[in-house]
C-alpha positions in Angstrom: 199.1 151.5 102.0 195.7 153.1 101.3 195.0 153.6 105.0 198.4 155.2 105.4 197.9 157.5 102.4 194.5 158.7 103.8 196.1 159.9 107.0 196.5 163.7 107.4 199.7 165.1 105.9 201.3 165.8 109.2 200.7 162.2 110.6 202.3 160.0 107.9 205.8 159.4 106.8 206.6 159.7 103.1 209.1 156.9 103.5 206.5 154.6 104.9 204.0 155.5 102.2 206.7 154.9 99.6 207.7 151.5 101.0 204.1 150.4 101.2 203.4 151.6 97.7 206.4 149.7 96.4 205.3 146.5 98.2 201.8 146.9 96.8 203.1 147.3 93.3 205.5 144.4 93.8 202.6 142.1 94.9 200.5 143.3 91.9 203.4 142.7 89.5 204.1 139.2 90.9 200.5 138.2 90.4 200.3 140.0 87.0 196.8 141.1 88.0 195.5 144.2 86.4 192.8 144.6 89.1 195.5 145.0 91.7 197.2 147.7 89.7 193.8 149.4 89.1 193.0 149.4 92.8 196.4 150.8 93.8 196.5 153.5 91.1 192.9 154.8 91.2 192.6 154.6 95.0 195.8 156.7 95.3 194.6 159.1 92.7 191.2 159.6 94.3 192.8 160.2 97.7 195.3 162.6 96.3 192.5 164.4 94.4 190.5 164.7 97.6 193.5 166.2 99.4 194.0 168.7 96.6 197.4 167.3 95.5 196.3 166.5 91.9 193.6 167.8 89.5 190.9 165.9 87.6 192.9 166.3 84.3 195.7 164.2 85.8 193.3 161.5 86.8 192.0 161.3 83.2 195.5 161.2 81.9 196.3 158.4 84.3 193.2 156.5 83.2 194.4 156.6 79.6 197.9 155.5 80.6 196.5 152.7 82.7 194.5 151.4 79.7 197.7 151.4 77.6 199.5 149.7 80.4 196.8 147.0 80.6 197.0 146.3 76.9 200.8 146.0 77.2 200.5 143.7 80.2 198.0 141.5 78.4 200.4 141.3 75.4 203.2 140.1 77.8 200.8 137.6 79.5 199.6 136.1 76.2 202.8 134.2 75.5 201.9 134.2 71.8 202.9 136.0 68.7 199.4 137.5 68.3 198.9 141.2 68.7 196.2 142.4 71.1 193.5 144.5 69.5 192.8 147.3 72.0 189.0 147.4 71.3 188.7 143.6 71.8 190.7 143.9 74.9 188.5 146.6 76.3 185.3 144.9 75.4 186.5 141.6 76.9 187.3 143.2 80.2 184.3 145.5 80.4 181.6 143.2 79.0 182.6 139.6 79.3 182.9 139.2 83.1 179.2 139.1 83.7 178.6 136.7 80.7 181.3 134.3 82.0 179.9 134.6 85.5 176.4 133.8 84.2 177.7 130.8 82.1 179.8 129.3 84.9 178.7 125.9 86.1 179.5 125.2 89.7 179.0 121.5 90.6 178.9 122.2 94.3 179.4 125.1 96.7 182.5 125.0 98.9 181.2 126.1 102.3 184.7 126.2 103.7 185.5 129.5 101.9 188.5 128.4 99.9 188.0 131.1 97.3 186.9 134.0 99.6 189.6 133.3 102.1 192.2 132.1 99.6 195.0 134.3 101.2 194.5 132.5 104.5 194.5 129.1 102.8 197.7 130.0 100.9 199.5 131.1 104.2 198.3 127.9 105.9 199.3 125.8 102.8 202.8 127.2 103.1 203.2 125.5 106.5 201.0 122.4 105.8 201.2 120.8 102.4 198.0 118.9 102.9 195.9 122.0 102.6 194.3 122.5 99.1 194.9 126.1 97.8 192.7 127.2 94.9 194.6 128.6 91.9 194.3 132.3 91.1 193.9 131.7 87.4 190.3 130.6 86.7 189.0 128.3 84.0 188.1 129.9 80.7 184.5 130.3 79.6 183.2 130.9 76.1 181.5 134.3 76.0 180.5 134.9 72.4 179.2 133.1 69.3 182.6 133.6 67.7 184.2 131.5 70.4 185.9 134.3 72.4 187.0 133.1 75.8 187.7 134.8 79.0 188.6 133.9 82.6 187.7 137.3 83.9 184.7 137.0 86.1 183.0 139.6 88.3 184.4 140.4 91.7 181.6 138.4 93.2 183.0 135.1 91.8 184.7 133.9 95.0 181.5 134.6 97.0 179.3 132.8 94.6 181.6 129.7 94.2 182.0 129.4 98.0 178.5 130.3 99.3 176.1 130.6 96.3 173.7 133.5 96.0 173.7 134.1 99.8 177.5 134.6 99.5 177.0 137.2 96.8 174.5 139.1 99.0 176.6 138.9 102.1 179.9 139.5 100.2 178.4 142.6 98.5 177.2 144.0 101.8 180.6 143.3 103.4 182.5 145.0 100.5 180.1 147.9 100.6 180.5 148.3 104.4 184.2 148.1 104.1 184.3 150.7 101.4 182.0 152.9 103.3 184.2 152.7 106.4 187.2 154.0 104.5 185.1 156.6 102.7 183.8 157.9 106.0 187.3 157.9 107.5 188.6 160.1 104.7 186.4 163.0 105.9 188.0 162.8 109.4 
């Protein structure tokens, strides 16, 4: 979807962009992952801003609406009668990831890449039920003295669990190179 949206106006089909956007949102909704919604929304907004389709004010408004959406999604996901305090929600998602990542105890590294390449394992697992597919919901970690818990780690979690600190270094380089490739393509 993002690659299609980055193409020059005369080269892409609005129908194809719409279908790909719909499929991206469907995948994000099925997984109920706020990160997927974030990547779709803000990547799209940035590309449209660079093309001159939208202004910075619209990006800021979208950011506020996205925060409200995330709080609503968290309320739906909580399955409890508790209300979600917006400030606790924001502090949990902004600050607790690195604490949880730091406190995480990994008994051993999985050198087969079952977290980094989870999508490939899931596809293979659909055809062969002997393949172990890691869950997408991670274990909760206590991140404060009050006993607050989170299962939101940093984006480096799969790299660390599978390959340790070397995985974090190589994964960071890969993500940076991948992002730089698309950033350089947008200027062409």
